[in-house]
C-alpha positions, 0 to 999 in steps of 0.5 A: 500500500502506498502512502503519501508523504504527509500520511507517512510522517503521521504514520511514523509519528504513531509508530514511534508513539507506540514504541515509546508508549510503555516507556521501554523500547524493546528489541522486538519493536526495533526489529518490527520498525526496521521491517516497516521502514521497507514496507512503508518506505520511510527512513531516518529523515522521515523519523526526524520530521515526524518527531516535529509533528504534533500528535493531534496534527498526525491524527487529523492527517490519518483521519483523512486517509481511506478506510483501507489505509486506516485498517492497514495502519491499525494492523501495523500498530497492533504488530508493533504492540505485540512485537515484544511479546506483551501488549502493555496497558499504555499500548492498548490505550493508544490503540483504543484512542486511535480506533476511536479517532479513525472510526475503525 
């Protein structure tokens, strides 16, 4: 699935929000992000730019995506949440708030 630049930056912002949600970056999460860099086609430059985007701005961009893209994003974030073998309460909260915001 192809995402435009704004969508990629918003997605990267959400990916990193998920990685840091529980306060610990696990090796499995790093491995999952590395795989996603190829799948979504983003690099360290995208990561730097995404860090400067406000979370609310990212959500607004993601809300404008097609339903198909929204579902793909939720699967991506679910995979990251599971990557360390345990879904932390903070990760679940982030997922639930995103499901509500994206209406998926």
